C-alpha positions as CSV (number, residue, x, y, z in Angstrom):
1,X,123.2,101.6,90.7
2,X,121.0,104.3,92.4
3,X,117.4,105.1,92.2
4,X,118.3,107.7,89.5
5,X,119.1,105.1,87.0
6,X,118.4,105.7,83.3
7,X,115.0,104.1,83.7
8,X,114.1,106.4,86.6
9,X,115.2,109.5,84.7
10,X,114.0,109.0,81.2
11,X,111.3,106.3,81.1
12,X,110.2,102.9,82.3
13,X,111.9,101.2,79.4
14,X,114.8,103.7,78.8
15,X,113.1,105.1,75.6
16,X,109.6,106.4,76.4
17,X,109.4,109.4,78.7
18,X,107.6,109.0,82.1
19,X,104.3,110.9,82.3
20,X,105.5,113.2,85.2
21,X,102.0,114.2,86.3
22,X,100.7,110.7,85.8
23,X,103.4,109.4,88.2
24,X,102.5,112.1,90.8
25,X,98.8,111.1,90.5
26,X,99.6,107.5,90.9
27,X,101.7,108.2,94.1
28,X,98.9,110.3,95.5
29,X,96.4,107.5,95.0
30,X,98.8,104.9,96.4
31,X,99.5,106.8,99.6
32,X,95.9,107.7,100.1
33,X,94.9,104.1,99.7
34,X,97.0,103.0,102.7
35,X,96.3,106.1,104.8
36,X,92.5,105.8,104.9
37,X,92.4,102.4,106.7
38,X,95.4,103.3,108.8
39,X,93.7,106.3,110.4
40,X,90.4,104.5,110.7
41,X,92.2,102.2,113.2
42,X,94.4,104.7,114.9
43,X,92.3,107.9,114.9
44,X,88.6,106.9,114.7
45,X,88.2,103.5,116.4
46,X,89.9,104.3,119.8
47,X,87.4,107.1,120.7
48,X,84.6,105.0,119.4
49,X,85.7,102.2,121.8
50,X,85.9,104.6,124.7
51,X,82.4,106.0,124.0
52,X,81.1,102.4,123.9
53,X,82.5,101.8,127.4
54,X,85.8,100.0,126.7
55,X,88.4,100.7,129.4
56,X,91.4,102.9,128.7
57,X,93.7,99.9,129.6
58,X,92.0,97.8,126.9
59,X,92.2,100.6,124.4
60,X,95.9,100.9,125.1
61,X,96.3,97.4,123.6
62,X,95.6,99.2,120.2
63,X,99.2,100.4,120.3
64,X,100.3,96.9,119.2
65,X,99.1,97.9,115.7
66,X,102.2,100.1,115.4
67,X,104.5,97.0,115.7
68,X,104.4,96.0,112.0
69,X,105.5,99.6,111.0
70,X,108.7,99.1,113.0
71,X,109.6,95.5,112.0
72,X,108.5,95.5,108.3
73,X,112.1,95.8,107.3
74,X,112.4,92.0,107.9
75,X,110.1,91.1,105.1
76,X,110.8,94.1,102.8
77,X,113.4,92.1,100.8
78,X,110.6,89.6,99.9
79,X,108.4,92.4,98.6
80,X,111.4,93.5,96.4
81,X,112.1,89.9,95.4
82,X,108.7,88.2,94.9
83,X,106.6,89.2,91.9
84,X,102.9,88.3,92.6
85,X,102.0,88.6,88.9
86,X,104.2,88.2,85.8
87,X,103.8,91.8,84.6
88,X,102.8,93.5,87.9
89,X,105.5,93.5,90.6
90,X,104.8,96.3,93.1
91,X,101.4,96.9,91.5
92,X,100.6,93.3,92.3
93,X,101.5,93.7,96.0
94,X,99.3,96.9,96.2
95,X,96.3,95.1,94.6
96,X,96.6,92.2,96.9
97,X,97.2,94.1,100.2
98,X,94.7,96.9,99.6
99,X,91.9,94.4,98.6
100,X,92.6,92.3,101.6
101,X,92.7,95.3,103.9
102,X,89.2,96.3,102.7
103,X,88.0,92.8,103.6
104,X,89.5,93.3,107.0
105,X,87.5,96.5,107.4
106,X,84.3,94.6,106.5
107,X,85.3,91.8,108.9
108,X,84.9,94.4,111.8
109,X,81.1,94.7,111.1
110,X,80.0,91.5,113.0
111,X,82.7,92.1,115.7
112,X,81.1,95.3,116.9
113,X,82.5,98.3,118.7
114,X,83.0,96.7,122.1
115,X,84.9,93.5,121.3
116,X,88.5,94.8,121.9
117,X,90.1,91.4,121.3
118,X,88.4,91.0,117.9
119,X,89.2,94.6,116.9
120,X,92.9,94.3,117.8
121,X,93.2,90.9,116.1
122,X,91.7,92.2,112.8
123,X,93.5,95.5,113.2
124,X,96.9,93.7,113.5
125,X,96.2,91.7,110.3
126,X,95.3,95.0,108.6
127,X,98.4,96.6,110.0
128,X,100.6,93.8,108.5
129,X,98.9,94.3,105.1
130,X,99.2,98.1,105.2
131,X,102.9,97.8,106.2
132,X,103.6,95.5,103.3
133,X,101.7,97.8,100.9
134,X,103.8,100.7,102.2
135,X,107.0,98.8,101.3
136,X,105.8,98.3,97.7
137,X,104.6,101.9,97.4
138,X,107.8,103.4,98.8
139,X,109.9,101.1,96.6
140,X,107.9,102.3,93.6
141,X,108.4,105.9,94.5
142,X,112.1,105.5,95.2
143,X,112.7,103.6,92.0
144,X,110.9,105.8,89.6
145,X,111.0,109.3,91.0
146,X,113.9,111.2,89.3
147,X,116.2,113.1,91.7
148,X,114.7,116.5,90.9
149,X,111.2,115.2,91.8
150,X,111.9,113.3,95.0
151,X,110.9,116.2,97.3
152,X,107.7,116.8,95.3
153,X,106.9,113.1,95.5
154,X,107.4,113.1,99.3
155,X,105.3,116.2,99.6
156,X,102.5,114.4,97.7
157,X,102.8,111.6,100.3
158,X,102.4,114.1,103.1
159,X,99.3,115.6,101.5
160,X,97.8,112.2,100.9
161,X,98.4,111.2,104.5
162,X,96.7,114.5,105.6
163,X,93.6,113.5,103.5
164,X,93.8,110.0,105.0
165,X,93.5,111.5,108.4
166,X,90.4,113.5,107.4
167,X,88.7,110.5,105.6
168,X,89.7,107.6,107.8
169,X,89.7,109.5,111.1
170,X,87.5,112.6,111.0
171,X,84.9,111.3,108.5
172,X,84.9,107.9,110.3
173,X,83.9,109.5,113.5
174,X,81.2,111.7,111.8
175,X,79.8,108.6,110.0
176,X,79.7,106.6,113.3
177,X,77.9,109.4,115.0
178,X,75.3,109.6,112.2
179,X,74.8,106.1,110.8
180,X,76.5,103.8,113.3
181,X,79.2,101.2,113.3
182,X,78.0,99.1,110.3
183,X,77.3,102.2,108.1
184,X,80.6,103.8,108.9
185,X,82.6,100.6,108.0
186,X,80.7,100.1,104.7
187,X,81.3,103.7,103.6
188,X,85.0,103.6,104.6
189,X,85.5,100.3,102.8
190,X,83.8,101.7,99.7
191,X,85.9,104.8,99.7
192,X,89.0,102.7,100.1
193,X,88.2,100.9,96.8
194,X,88.6,104.2,94.8
195,X,92.4,104.6,95.2
196,X,92.9,101.0,93.9
197,X,92.7,102.7,90.4
198,X,96.2,104.0,91.1
199,X,97.6,100.4,91.2
200,X,96.1,99.7,87.8
201,X,97.8,102.8,86.4
202,X,101.3,101.9,87.8
203,X,103.9,101.3,85.1
204,X,107.0,99.3,85.9
205,X,110.2,98.6,83.8
206,X,111.3,95.5,85.8
207,X,108.3,93.3,84.8
208,X,110.6,90.6,83.5
209,X,114.2,91.8,84.3
210,X,115.9,89.8,87.1
211,X,117.6,91.7,89.9
212,X,121.4,92.0,89.7
213,X,121.6,90.8,93.3
214,X,119.1,89.2,95.7
215,X,117.4,91.8,97.8
216,X,118.5,91.6,101.5
217,X,119.3,93.6,104.6
218,X,123.0,92.6,104.3
219,X,123.1,94.0,100.8
220,X,122.1,97.4,102.3
221,X,124.5,97.2,105.1
222,X,127.5,96.4,102.8
223,X,127.2,99.8,101.2
224,X,129.2,102.6,103.1
225,X,126.9,105.4,101.8
226,X,123.8,103.5,103.1
227,X,125.4,103.1,106.5
228,X,126.2,106.8,106.7
229,X,122.5,107.8,106.0
230,X,121.4,105.1,108.5
231,X,123.2,107.0,111.2
232,X,121.3,110.1,110.3
233,X,118.0,108.2,110.4
234,X,118.9,106.9,113.9
235,X,119.8,110.3,115.4
236,X,117.9,113.1,113.6
237,X,114.5,112.5,115.2
238,X,115.7,110.9,118.4
239,X,114.4,113.8,120.5
240,X,111.0,114.1,119.0
241,X,109.3,111.2,120.8
242,X,110.2,112.7,124.2
243,X,108.1,115.8,123.5
244,X,105.3,114.5,121.3
245,X,104.3,111.7,123.7
246,X,103.9,114.1,126.5
247,X,102.6,117.1,124.6
248,X,98.9,116.3,125.1
249,X,99.4,115.4,128.8
250,X,101.3,118.7,129.3
251,X,98.6,120.8,127.6
252,X,96.0,119.2,129.9
253,X,98.1,119.8,133.0
254,X,98.7,123.4,131.9
255,X,94.9,123.8,132.0
256,X,94.0,123.7,128.3
257,X,90.4,122.4,127.8
258,X,90.1,119.1,125.9
259,X,88.0,120.6,123.1
260,X,90.7,123.2,122.4
261,X,93.4,120.5,122.3
262,X,91.2,118.5,119.8
263,X,90.8,121.5,117.6
264,X,94.5,122.3,117.7
265,X,95.4,118.7,116.9
266,X,93.0,118.4,114.0
267,X,93.6,121.8,112.5
268,X,97.4,121.6,112.7
269,X,97.6,118.1,111.3
270,X,95.5,119.0,108.3
271,X,97.1,122.3,107.5
272,X,100.6,121.2,108.3
273,X,100.2,118.1,106.2
274,X,99.3,120.0,103.2
275,X,101.2,123.3,103.6
276,X,104.3,122.0,105.3
277,X,104.9,119.2,102.8
278,X,104.9,121.4,99.8
279,X,106.9,124.2,101.5
280,X,109.5,121.6,102.4
281,X,109.5,120.3,98.8
282,X,110.1,123.9,97.5
283,X,112.9,124.5,100.0
284,X,114.7,121.2,99.2
285,X,114.6,122.1,95.5
286,X,115.8,125.6,96.0
287,X,118.3,125.2,98.9
288,X,119.2,121.5,99.2
289,X,118.8,118.9,101.9
290,X,121.5,120.1,104.2
291,X,120.1,123.5,104.5
292,X,116.5,122.3,105.0
293,X,117.4,119.7,107.6
294,X,119.6,122.2,109.5
295,X,116.8,124.8,109.4
296,X,114.1,122.5,110.5
297,X,116.3,121.0,113.2
298,X,117.1,124.4,114.5
299,X,113.4,125.5,114.6
300,X,112.5,122.2,116.3
301,X,115.1,122.9,119.0
302,X,113.6,126.4,119.5
303,X,110.1,124.8,119.9
304,X,111.4,122.4,122.5
305,X,113.1,125.3,124.3
306,X,109.8,127.2,124.4
307,X,108.1,124.1,126.0
308,X,111.0,124.0,128.5
309,X,110.6,127.7,129.4
310,X,106.9,127.3,129.8
311,X,107.3,124.3,132.1
312,X,109.7,126.1,134.4
313,X,107.6,129.3,134.4
314,X,109.8,131.6,132.4
315,X,107.0,131.8,129.7
316,X,103.3,131.8,130.7
317,X,100.0,131.7,129.0
318,X,98.3,129.3,126.6
319,X,99.2,131.0,123.3
320,X,102.9,130.2,123.4
321,X,101.9,126.6,123.9
322,X,99.5,126.7,121.0
323,X,102.2,128.2,118.8
324,X,104.9,125.7,119.8
325,X,102.6,122.7,119.4
326,X,101.2,123.8,116.0
327,X,104.6,124.8,114.7
328,X,106.1,121.5,115.9
329,X,103.5,119.6,113.8
330,X,104.4,121.7,110.8
331,X,108.1,121.0,111.3
332,X,107.5,117.2,111.5
333,X,105.7,117.1,108.2
334,X,108.5,119.1,106.6
335,X,111.2,116.9,108.1
336,X,109.6,113.8,106.6
337,X,109.8,115.3,103.1
338,X,113.4,116.2,103.5
339,X,114.4,112.9,105.2
340,X,112.6,110.7,102.8
341,X,114.2,112.6,99.9
342,X,117.5,111.8,101.5
343,X,116.6,108.1,102.0
344,X,115.6,107.8,98.3
345,X,119.1,109.2,97.4
346,X,120.7,106.0,98.6
347,X,118.2,103.4,97.4
348,X,119.2,101.0,94.7
349,X,117.1,99.9,91.7
350,X,117.4,96.2,92.7
351,X,115.9,96.6,96.1
352,X,114.4,100.1,96.5
353,X,111.7,99.0,98.9
354,X,114.2,97.3,101.2
355,X,116.6,100.2,101.3
356,X,114.0,102.8,101.9
357,X,112.1,100.6,104.5
358,X,115.3,100.1,106.6
359,X,115.9,103.8,106.9
360,X,112.2,104.6,107.5
361,X,112.0,102.0,110.2
362,X,115.2,103.2,111.8
363,X,113.9,106.8,112.3
364,X,110.5,105.5,113.5
365,X,112.2,103.1,116.0
366,X,114.1,105.8,117.8
367,X,111.0,108.0,117.8
368,X,109.0,105.2,119.5
369,X,111.7,104.6,122.0
370,X,111.6,108.2,123.0
371,X,107.9,108.1,123.2
372,X,108.1,105.1,125.6
373,X,110.7,106.8,127.8
374,X,108.9,110.1,127.9
375,X,106.3,109.2,130.6
376,X,108.9,107.7,132.9
377,X,111.2,110.8,132.6
378,X,108.3,113.2,133.2
379,X,107.3,111.3,136.3
380,X,110.8,111.1,137.6
381,X,112.2,114.5,136.7
382,X,109.2,116.7,135.8
383,X,108.2,118.3,132.5
384,X,110.9,121.0,132.7
385,X,113.8,118.5,132.7
386,X,112.1,116.3,130.1
387,X,111.8,119.1,127.7
388,X,115.3,120.4,128.5
389,X,116.8,117.0,127.7
390,X,114.8,116.9,124.4
391,X,116.1,120.4,123.5
392,X,119.7,119.4,124.1
393,X,119.4,116.1,122.2
394,X,117.7,118.0,119.3
395,X,120.6,120.5,119.1
396,X,123.3,117.8,119.2
397,X,121.4,115.8,116.5
398,X,121.3,118.7,114.1
399,X,125.0,119.4,114.4
400,X,125.8,115.6,114.0
401,X,123.5,115.3,111.0
402,X,125.1,118.3,109.2
403,X,128.5,116.8,109.8
404,X,127.5,113.4,108.5
405,X,125.8,115.0,105.4
406,X,129.1,116.8,104.7
407,X,131.0,113.5,104.9
408,X,128.4,111.8,102.7
409,X,128.6,114.5,100.0
410,X,132.4,114.3,100.1
411,X,132.4,110.5,99.7
412,X,129.9,110.9,96.8
413,X,132.2,113.4,95.1
414,X,135.2,111.2,95.6
415,X,133.4,108.2,94.2
416,X,132.2,110.2,91.1
417,X,135.8,111.4,90.4
418,X,137.1,107.8,90.8
419,X,134.6,106.5,88.3
C-alpha cells in the first residue's frame, strides 16, 4: 500500500476532500518550524562564538550536531508507531518536539556565547528533537501528499528552509549585533512559536486505525522497490560532498575576498532555495523524475568540470567560479525536490516516516562521507584531481541512476499488470 492510498488521494477519511492549499500551508509551517532553530545553531551561533573569542578547534565540535540527522533512521519506526495523543499522531510529535526545542533555545541564555561545552550540549539535545520532528513532518507529507502534488510539496519544503536560513541564520546574526545574546534568543524563540499553529491545523486519518504491520527498518528492506530506490539514494549525490566541502577553501585560495564569498553564499542560498525548488517542481510535473534527475545530474557534472578546469588553469578569472558555485547551489535545491518526490513514491501508509527517513539518511550519509574525505584528497592530490574525481563520479552516478529508474519503472509496470 503506497503513499497514494485512497486516503492520500481523496481525503483523510476517504470521503471528505483534502483542502489542497490548507495542506500546502501546513507543510510550509511545519518545515519552517524546524528550520528556524536548525539554522540558529548551524549558521548564526558559530560566527558569534568566533567573535566572542572561541577557538576554531572548539567551534569545530559543533559538527556533532549533524549526527542525529544521519542516525535518525534508527528511531524513525518509533515515531511511526507511537501516538503521543489519542487523536494526534504526527501532530503530537510536532507539538512536543517544537515546544521542547524552544525551551532549549531559552536554555542557552544563561549559558552565554563563550561556553562551547554548554552550547554543544544544548545544541545536541535540540538536534535530536529537530530530527525527530523532521521524521514526523516527512511522514505526514509522504502519507498525505497525492502523487501529483509531491513535487510541489517538496518545493514548499525548499522554500521554507530558505526562509529558515534567513530567520534563524541571518536575522539571528543581525539581532545579536543589535540587541545581544539574550535579546536574540528571546526573539528567535518567540518567532519559533508562530509555526506551531501548523501542528494544530494538521488533519490525520489514522488517529485510531492500527497499522497493518509494525513499522521497522526490516519492513522497508523486505520490499524490492524500496531497495532499488535506496541504491539511487546512496549513489546519486555521492560526488557532491567532495566539491561542497572544499568550495569555500578553494574560493579563498583562488583569491576571492571573504566578504564576496559571504554575499555569494547568502544570495545563492536564498534565491536558489526559492526559485530552484519551484522550477524543479514544475519540471517534475511536466517532464517526470527521470528527465529531471538526468538533467540536473548532467548540469552538476558540468559545474564540477568547470571547477576542475579552473583548478588546472584552463579557465581563469573569478566570474566562472561565481557562476559554478551559484549554479551548483541552485542544482542542489532542485535535486532535493526531485529526489524527495522519488522517495515519497516508495513510502507506505503504515510507516511513511520510517521509509522516507531511511532514504533521506542514506543520501545524507554519502554526502557527509564525501565531505570528510574532501580535505584529505585535496591535500594529497590537489584541487585539480579532487574536482576531476568528483566530475567522474557525478557522471557515473547519473548514468547508473537513469538505469535503475528504468528498471524500477519496469518492475512497477509488471507489478501493476500482475495485479
